MMTF fields as JSON, N, C-alpha, C and O atoms, coordinates in Angstrom:
{
  "mmtfVersion": "1.0.0",
  "mmtfProducer": "UNKNOWN",
  "numBonds": 275,
  "numAtoms": 276,
  "numGroups": 69,
  "numChains": 1,
  "numModels": 1,
  "chainsPerModel": [1],
  "groupsPerChain": [69],
  "chainIdList": ["A"],
  "bondAtomList": [4, 2, 8, 6, 12, 10, 16, 14, 20, 18, 24, 22, 28, 26, 32, 30, 36, 34, 40, 38, 44, 42, 48, 46, 52, 50, 56, 54, 60, 58, 64, 62, 68, 66, 72, 70, 76, 74, 80, 78, 84, 82, 88, 86, 92, 90, 96, 94, 100, 98, 104, 102, 108, 106, 112, 110, 116, 114, 120, 118, 124, 122, 128, 126, 132, 130, 136, 134, 140, 138, 144, 142, 148, 146, 152, 150, 156, 154, 160, 158, 164, 162, 168, 166, 172, 170, 176, 174, 180, 178, 184, 182, 188, 186, 192, 190, 196, 194, 200, 198, 204, 202, 208, 206, 212, 210, 216, 214, 220, 218, 224, 222, 228, 226, 232, 230, 236, 234, 240, 238, 244, 242, 248, 246, 252, 250, 256, 254, 260, 258, 264, 262, 268, 266, 272, 270],
  "bondOrderList": [1, 1, 1, 1, 1, 1, 1, 1, 1, 1, 1, 1, 1, 1, 1, 1, 1, 1, 1, 1, 1, 1, 1, 1, 1, 1, 1, 1, 1, 1, 1, 1, 1, 1, 1, 1, 1, 1, 1, 1, 1, 1, 1, 1, 1, 1, 1, 1, 1, 1, 1, 1, 1, 1, 1, 1, 1, 1, 1, 1, 1, 1, 1, 1, 1, 1, 1, 1],
  "groupList": [{"groupName": "MET", "atomNameList": ["N", "CA", "C", "O"], "elementList": ["N", "C", "C", "O"], "formalChargeList": [0, 0, 0, 0], "bondAtomList": [1, 0, 2, 1, 3, 2], "bondOrderList": [1, 1, 2], "singleLetterCode": "M", "chemCompType": "L-PEPTIDE LINKING"}, {"groupName": "THR", "atomNameList": ["N", "CA", "C", "O"], "elementList": ["N", "C", "C", "O"], "formalChargeList": [0, 0, 0, 0], "bondAtomList": [1, 0, 2, 1, 3, 2], "bondOrderList": [1, 1, 2], "singleLetterCode": "T", "chemCompType": "L-PEPTIDE LINKING"}, {"groupName": "GLU", "atomNameList": ["N", "CA", "C", "O"], "elementList": ["N", "C", "C", "O"], "formalChargeList": [0, 0, 0, 0], "bondAtomList": [1, 0, 2, 1, 3, 2], "bondOrderList": [1, 1, 2], "singleLetterCode": "E", "chemCompType": "L-PEPTIDE LINKING"}, {"groupName": "ALA", "atomNameList": ["N", "CA", "C", "O"], "elementList": ["N", "C", "C", "O"], "formalChargeList": [0, 0, 0, 0], "bondAtomList": [1, 0, 2, 1, 3, 2], "bondOrderList": [1, 1, 2], "singleLetterCode": "A", "chemCompType": "L-PEPTIDE LINKING"}, {"groupName": "LYS", "atomNameList": ["N", "CA", "C", "O"], "elementList": ["N", "C", "C", "O"], "formalChargeList": [0, 0, 0, 0], "bondAtomList": [1, 0, 2, 1, 3, 2], "bondOrderList": [1, 1, 2], "singleLetterCode": "K", "chemCompType": "L-PEPTIDE LINKING"}, {"groupName": "VAL", "atomNameList": ["N", "CA", "C", "O"], "elementList": ["N", "C", "C", "O"], "formalChargeList": [0, 0, 0, 0], "bondAtomList": [1, 0, 2, 1, 3, 2], "bondOrderList": [1, 1, 2], "singleLetterCode": "V", "chemCompType": "L-PEPTIDE LINKING"}, {"groupName": "GLY", "atomNameList": ["N", "CA", "C", "O"], "elementList": ["N", "C", "C", "O"], "formalChargeList": [0, 0, 0, 0], "bondAtomList": [1, 0, 2, 1, 3, 2], "bondOrderList": [1, 1, 2], "singleLetterCode": "G", "chemCompType": "PEPTIDE LINKING"}, {"groupName": "PRO", "atomNameList": ["N", "CA", "C", "O"], "elementList": ["N", "C", "C", "O"], "formalChargeList": [0, 0, 0, 0], "bondAtomList": [1, 0, 2, 1, 3, 2], "bondOrderList": [1, 1, 2], "singleLetterCode": "P", "chemCompType": "L-PEPTIDE LINKING"}, {"groupName": "SER", "atomNameList": ["N", "CA", "C", "O"], "elementList": ["N", "C", "C", "O"], "formalChargeList": [0, 0, 0, 0], "bondAtomList": [1, 0, 2, 1, 3, 2], "bondOrderList": [1, 1, 2], "singleLetterCode": "S", "chemCompType": "L-PEPTIDE LINKING"}, {"groupName": "TYR", "atomNameList": ["N", "CA", "C", "O"], "elementList": ["N", "C", "C", "O"], "formalChargeList": [0, 0, 0, 0], "bondAtomList": [1, 0, 2, 1, 3, 2], "bondOrderList": [1, 1, 2], "singleLetterCode": "Y", "chemCompType": "L-PEPTIDE LINKING"}, {"groupName": "PHE", "atomNameList": ["N", "CA", "C", "O"], "elementList": ["N", "C", "C", "O"], "formalChargeList": [0, 0, 0, 0], "bondAtomList": [1, 0, 2, 1, 3, 2], "bondOrderList": [1, 1, 2], "singleLetterCode": "F", "chemCompType": "L-PEPTIDE LINKING"}, {"groupName": "ILE", "atomNameList": ["N", "CA", "C", "O"], "elementList": ["N", "C", "C", "O"], "formalChargeList": [0, 0, 0, 0], "bondAtomList": [1, 0, 2, 1, 3, 2], "bondOrderList": [1, 1, 2], "singleLetterCode": "I", "chemCompType": "L-PEPTIDE LINKING"}, {"groupName": "HIS", "atomNameList": ["N", "CA", "C", "O"], "elementList": ["N", "C", "C", "O"], "formalChargeList": [0, 0, 0, 0], "bondAtomList": [1, 0, 2, 1, 3, 2], "bondOrderList": [1, 1, 2], "singleLetterCode": "H", "chemCompType": "L-PEPTIDE LINKING"}, {"groupName": "TRP", "atomNameList": ["N", "CA", "C", "O"], "elementList": ["N", "C", "C", "O"], "formalChargeList": [0, 0, 0, 0], "bondAtomList": [1, 0, 2, 1, 3, 2], "bondOrderList": [1, 1, 2], "singleLetterCode": "W", "chemCompType": "L-PEPTIDE LINKING"}, {"groupName": "LEU", "atomNameList": ["N", "CA", "C", "O"], "elementList": ["N", "C", "C", "O"], "formalChargeList": [0, 0, 0, 0], "bondAtomList": [1, 0, 2, 1, 3, 2], "bondOrderList": [1, 1, 2], "singleLetterCode": "L", "chemCompType": "L-PEPTIDE LINKING"}, {"groupName": "GLN", "atomNameList": ["N", "CA", "C", "O"], "elementList": ["N", "C", "C", "O"], "formalChargeList": [0, 0, 0, 0], "bondAtomList": [1, 0, 2, 1, 3, 2], "bondOrderList": [1, 1, 2], "singleLetterCode": "Q", "chemCompType": "L-PEPTIDE LINKING"}, {"groupName": "ASN", "atomNameList": ["N", "CA", "C", "O"], "elementList": ["N", "C", "C", "O"], "formalChargeList": [0, 0, 0, 0], "bondAtomList": [1, 0, 2, 1, 3, 2], "bondOrderList": [1, 1, 2], "singleLetterCode": "N", "chemCompType": "L-PEPTIDE LINKING"}],
  "groupTypeList": [0, 1, 2, 1, 3, 4, 5, 4, 6, 7, 3, 8, 9, 10, 7, 8, 11, 2, 4, 1, 9, 3, 4, 7, 11, 3, 12, 13, 0, 3, 11, 14, 15, 2, 3, 6, 7, 14, 4, 12, 0, 2, 14, 5, 16, 15, 14, 4, 3, 15, 12, 15, 11, 6, 12, 6, 12, 3, 16, 3, 14, 5, 3, 3, 10, 14, 3, 4, 4],
  "groupIdList": [1, 2, 3, 4, 5, 6, 7, 8, 9, 10, 11, 12, 13, 14, 15, 16, 17, 18, 19, 20, 21, 22, 23, 24, 25, 26, 27, 28, 29, 30, 31, 32, 33, 34, 35, 36, 37, 38, 39, 40, 41, 42, 43, 44, 45, 46, 47, 48, 49, 50, 51, 52, 53, 54, 55, 56, 57, 58, 59, 60, 61, 62, 63, 64, 65, 66, 67, 68, 69],
  "secStructList": [7, 7, 7, 7, 7, 7, 7, 7, 4, 4, 4, 4, 4, 2, 2, 2, 2, 2, 2, 2, 2, 1, 1, 7, 2, 2, 2, 2, 2, 2, 2, 2, 2, 2, 6, 7, 1, 7, 7, 2, 2, 2, 2, 2, 2, 2, 2, 2, 2, 2, 2, 7, 7, 7, 2, 2, 2, 2, 2, 2, 2, 2, 2, 2, 2, 2, 2, 6, 7],
  "xCoordList": [0.85, 0.0, 0.891, 1.704, 0.736, 1.535, 0.647, -0.531, 1.253, 0.533, 1.131, 2.351, 0.293, 0.762, 1.39, 0.818, 2.565, 3.249, 2.472, 2.134, 2.201, 1.463, 2.449, 3.485, 2.114, 2.961, 2.868, 1.778, 4.022, 4.06, 4.74, 5.323, 4.658, 5.329, 4.66, 3.488, 5.405, 4.841, 4.197, 3.189, 4.76, 4.23, 2.81, 2.086, 2.412, 1.048, -0.003, -1.164, 0.396, -0.513, -0.615, -1.522, 0.298, 0.378, -0.907, -1.308, -1.575, -2.826, -3.872, -4.548, -3.997, -4.96, -4.56, -5.415, -3.275, -2.784, -3.084, -3.582, -2.781, -3.022, -4.513, -4.893, -5.353, -6.803, -7.342, -8.144, -6.91, -7.428, -7.025, -7.842, -5.772, -5.265, -5.109, -4.695, -5.438, -5.416, -4.076, -4.027, -2.999, -1.646, -0.813, -0.993, 0.1, 0.953, 1.974, 2.292, 2.468, 3.463, 4.693, 5.3, 5.058, 6.21, 6.037, 7.018, 4.811, 4.53, 4.925, 5.586, 4.514, 4.807, 6.293, 6.839, 6.954, 8.396, 9.158, 10.145, 8.697, 9.341, 9.172, 10.102, 7.991, 7.753, 8.681, 9.262, 8.811, 9.699, 11.152, 11.904, 11.554, 12.922, 13.208, 14.291, 12.234, 12.404, 12.364, 12.8, 11.854, 11.701, 13.035, 13.112, 14.069, 15.375, 15.627, 14.817, 16.747, 17.153, 16.414, 16.954, 15.193, 14.408, 14.31, 14.534, 13.978, 13.786, 12.43, 11.566, 12.264, 11.05, 9.781, 8.941, 9.635, 8.398, 8.25, 7.13, 9.35, 9.257, 8.649, 7.829, 9.061, 8.501, 7.029, 6.207, 6.697, 5.304, 4.444, 3.391, 4.889, 4.122, 3.984, 2.959, 4.996, 4.925, 3.859, 3.07, 3.83, 2.799, 1.406, 0.475, 1.272, -0.026, -0.466, -1.619, 0.43, 0.088, -0.091, -1.035, 0.8, 0.789, -0.064, -0.485, -0.32, -1.028, -2.246, -2.887, -2.568, -3.744, -3.784, -4.842, -2.622, -2.534, -2.711, -2.186, -3.444, -3.648, -2.336, -1.381, -2.292, -1.057, -0.507, 0.685, -1.361, -0.895, -0.322, 0.715, -0.994, -0.508, 0.795, 1.727, 0.866, 2.091, 3.25, 4.359, 2.998, 4.03, 4.534, 5.738, 3.628, 4.022, 4.863, 5.861, 4.48, 5.242, 6.651, 7.627, 6.75, 8.06, 8.926, 10.118, 8.348, 9.109, 9.676, 10.839, 8.852, 9.309, 10.375, 11.361, 10.177, 11.134, 12.496, 13.532, 12.489, 13.751, 14.446, 15.672, 13.68, 14.268, 15.059, 15.972, 14.709, 15.388, 16.647, 17.427, 16.859, 18.015, 19.275, 20.346],
  "yCoordList": [-1.184, 0.0, 1.241, 1.426, 2.081, 3.302, 4.515, 4.541, 5.497, 6.731, 7.849, 8.003, 8.619, 9.724, 10.79, 11.18, 11.243, 12.266, 13.577, 14.046, 14.15, 15.408, 16.561, 16.599, 17.491, 18.665, 19.532, 19.821, 19.94, 20.764, 22.092, 22.286, 22.992, 24.279, 25.185, 25.003, 26.164, 27.157, 26.544, 27.056, 25.465, 24.854, 24.323, 24.133, 24.086, 23.588, 24.628, 24.282, 25.878, 26.959, 27.091, 27.757, 26.469, 26.704, 26.395, 27.207, 25.269, 25.023, 26.12, 26.545, 26.565, 27.62, 28.943, 29.68, 29.239, 30.48, 30.463, 31.444, 29.351, 29.264, 29.374, 30.02, 28.755, 28.811, 30.219, 30.732, 30.836, 32.145, 33.253, 34.11, 33.239, 34.356, 34.016, 34.864, 32.78, 32.331, 32.566, 32.88, 32.409, 32.53, 31.382, 30.997, 30.833, 29.757, 30.285, 31.474, 29.406, 29.798, 30.409, 31.335, 29.9, 30.452, 31.942, 32.686, 32.383, 33.811, 34.626, 35.658, 34.152, 34.886, 34.84, 35.814, 33.72, 33.618, 34.602, 35.196, 34.772, 35.729, 37.157, 37.961, 37.467, 38.805, 39.052, 40.129, 38.054, 38.203, 38.344, 39.117, 37.615, 37.704, 39.112, 39.655, 39.69, 41.029, 42.127, 43.249, 41.824, 42.84, 43.319, 44.39, 42.535, 42.938, 42.4, 41.647, 42.785, 42.243, 42.91, 43.786, 42.482, 43.027, 42.004, 40.813, 42.469, 41.581, 40.886, 41.296, 39.837, 39.02, 39.874, 39.785, 40.687, 41.458, 42.544, 42.926, 43.038, 44.007, 43.339, 43.936, 42.107, 41.367, 41.041, 41.178, 40.609, 40.31, 41.553, 41.482, 42.674, 43.918, 44.359, 44.923, 44.109, 44.46, 43.615, 44.146, 42.311, 41.458, 41.892, 41.914, 42.234, 42.656, 43.967, 44.097, 44.932, 46.268, 46.302, 46.914, 45.655, 45.764, 44.705, 44.893, 43.586, 42.483, 42.004, 41.028, 42.684, 42.373, 40.914, 40.286, 40.399, 39.033, 39.095, 39.995, 38.145, 38.081, 37.834, 37.317, 38.201, 38.105, 36.678, 36.466, 35.707, 34.318, 33.792, 33.129, 34.085, 33.644, 34.352, 33.719, 35.642, 36.394, 35.864, 35.698, 35.601, 35.093, 33.727, 33.47, 32.863, 31.536, 31.645, 30.937, 32.514, 32.701, 33.203, 32.702, 34.186, 34.762, 33.73, 33.617, 32.989, 31.98, 30.929, 30.542, 30.474, 29.491, 30.086, 29.424, 31.326, 32.012, 32.159, 31.845, 32.627, 32.843, 31.523, 31.475, 30.477, 29.171, 28.615, 27.808, 29.046, 28.563, 29.354, 28.952, 30.461, 31.317, 30.751, 31.338],
  "zCoordList": [0.0, 0.0, 0.0, 0.905, -1.006, -1.085, -0.849, -1.205, -0.245, 0.049, -0.79, -0.842, -1.438, -2.262, -1.361, -0.344, -1.756, -0.966, -1.048, -2.135, 0.097, 0.149, 0.002, 0.667, -0.87, -1.074, 0.168, 0.661, 0.663, 1.87, 1.582, 0.516, 2.534, 2.407, 1.397, 1.068, 0.903, -0.014, -1.254, -1.74, -1.766, -2.991, -2.807, -3.785, -1.569, -1.331, -1.744, -1.962, -1.851, -2.26, -3.787, -4.287, -4.522, -5.963, -6.722, -7.555, -6.484, -7.233, -7.006, -7.942, -5.772, -5.458, -6.108, -6.598, -6.112, -6.732, -8.229, -8.781, -8.875, -10.321, -10.634, -11.611, -9.82, -10.047, -9.784, -10.565, -8.7, -8.302, -9.273, -9.609, -9.725, -10.534, -12.018, -12.808, -12.396, -13.797, -14.498, -15.688, -13.738, -14.293, -13.724, -12.569, -14.535, -14.024, -13.013, -12.999, -12.189, -11.18, -11.857, -11.318, -13.025, -13.754, -14.036, -14.039, -14.27, -14.498, -13.268, -13.379, -12.102, -10.865, -10.527, -10.007, -10.819, -10.564, -11.449, -11.016, -12.69, -13.6, -13.085, -13.156, -12.57, -12.011, -10.819, -10.687, -9.964, -8.802, -9.243, -8.649, -10.266, -10.786, -11.301, -11.084, -11.98, -12.555, -11.496, -11.757, -10.319, -9.271, -8.709, -8.108, -8.905, -8.394, -7.002, -6.46, -6.428, -5.121, -3.951, -3.275, -3.736, -2.637, -1.515, -1.729, -0.335, 0.809, 0.7, -0.075, 1.487, 1.462, 1.52, 0.625, 2.543, 2.7, 1.637, 1.299, 1.114, 0.016, -1.228, -1.926, -1.488, -2.619, -2.385, -3.291, -1.166, -0.823, -1.041, -1.675, -0.522, -0.652, -2.103, -2.485, -2.904, -4.323, -5.031, -5.813, -4.763, -5.366, -4.934, -5.739, -3.671, -3.157, -3.791, -4.204, -3.873, -4.366, -5.884, -6.385, -6.607, -8.066, -8.758, -9.899, -8.066, -8.728, -7.949, -8.338, -6.852, -6.033, -5.578, -5.544, -5.234, -4.706, -3.196, -2.54, -2.651, -1.21, -0.479, -1.06, 0.788, 1.567, 1.622, 1.397, 1.92, 2.029, 0.731, 0.726, -0.369, -1.674, -2.036, -2.533, -1.792, -2.085, -1.255, -1.763, 0.008, 0.91, 0.43, 0.446, 0.007, -0.48, -1.748, -1.885, -2.669, -3.907, -3.607, -4.166, -2.73, -2.396, -1.672, -1.959, -0.75, -0.015, -0.976, -0.863, -1.915, -2.888, -3.8, -4.126, -4.206, -5.078, -4.381, -4.967, -3.153, -2.441, -2.087, -1.987, -1.902, -1.591, -2.778, -2.596, -3.983, -5.192, -5.504, -6.368, -4.825, -5.125, -4.533, -4.685]
}
């Protein structure tokens, strides 16, 4: 009997983010890449202000983005 691995951490928000904002995660990662060397909360606030993304979704995107750097 095998159990499907449950996605944890920031990536667990990705399906909801893609459904809510109708854009792939790669779109948001590109926006964060273009934003320049900003701190975590600066990036979160930019997504919220410029793209009307909710705080939790913005935080998850930024956390995943910074983890890949």
